[in-house]
C-alpha positions in Angstrom: -13.7 10.7 7.7 -11.1 10.5 10.4 -7.3 10.6 9.8 -6.9 7.1 11.1 -9.5 5.7 8.6 -7.8 7.4 5.7 -4.4 6.0 6.6 -5.8 2.5 7.0 -7.6 2.6 3.6 -4.5 3.8 1.8 -2.4 1.3 3.6 -4.6 -1.5 2.4 -4.7 -0.2 -1.1 -0.9 0.3 -1.2 0.0 -3.1 0.2 -2.5 -4.8 -2.2 -1.2 -3.1 -5.2 2.4 -3.8 -4.1 1.7 -7.4 -3.6 0.1 -7.8 -7.0 2.7 -6.0 -9.0 5.0 -9.1 -9.4 2.2 -11.0 -11.2 2.7 -8.6 -14.1 6.0 -10.1 -14.9 5.1 -13.7 -14.1 6.0 -14.1 -10.4 3.6 -15.7 -7.9 1.8 -14.1 -5.1 4.1 -15.8 -2.6 7.4 -14.9 -4.0 10.0 -12.8 -2.1 9.5 -9.9 -4.5 5.8 -9.9 -3.7 6.4 -9.9 0.0 8.9 -7.1 -0.3 6.7 -5.0 -2.5 3.8 -5.6 -0.2 5.8 -3.9 2.6 6.9 -1.1 0.3 3.4 -0.5 -0.9 2.2 -0.4 2.8 4.8 2.2 3.6 3.9 4.3 0.6 0.2 3.9 1.5 0.8 5.2 5.0 2.7 8.2 3.6 0.1 9.0 1.0 -2.7 8.5 3.7 -0.9 10.9 6.0 -0.5 13.5 3.4 -4.1 13.2 2.2 -5.4 13.4 5.8 -3.3 16.6 6.3 -4.8 18.1 3.2 -8.3 17.2 4.1 -8.2 18.5 7.5 
């Protein structure tokens, strides 16, 4: 699997998880917290994908 594919997959997972976190405490999917955590989850996903792709090869 290429480095770019790994980063895209982890970006999608991170932004999805970040966007869904506010529903645990009762906020909606369209709240400002959800939008903010989607961005944070995306950045974390990019970082994790980069590190994983370095480790793999």
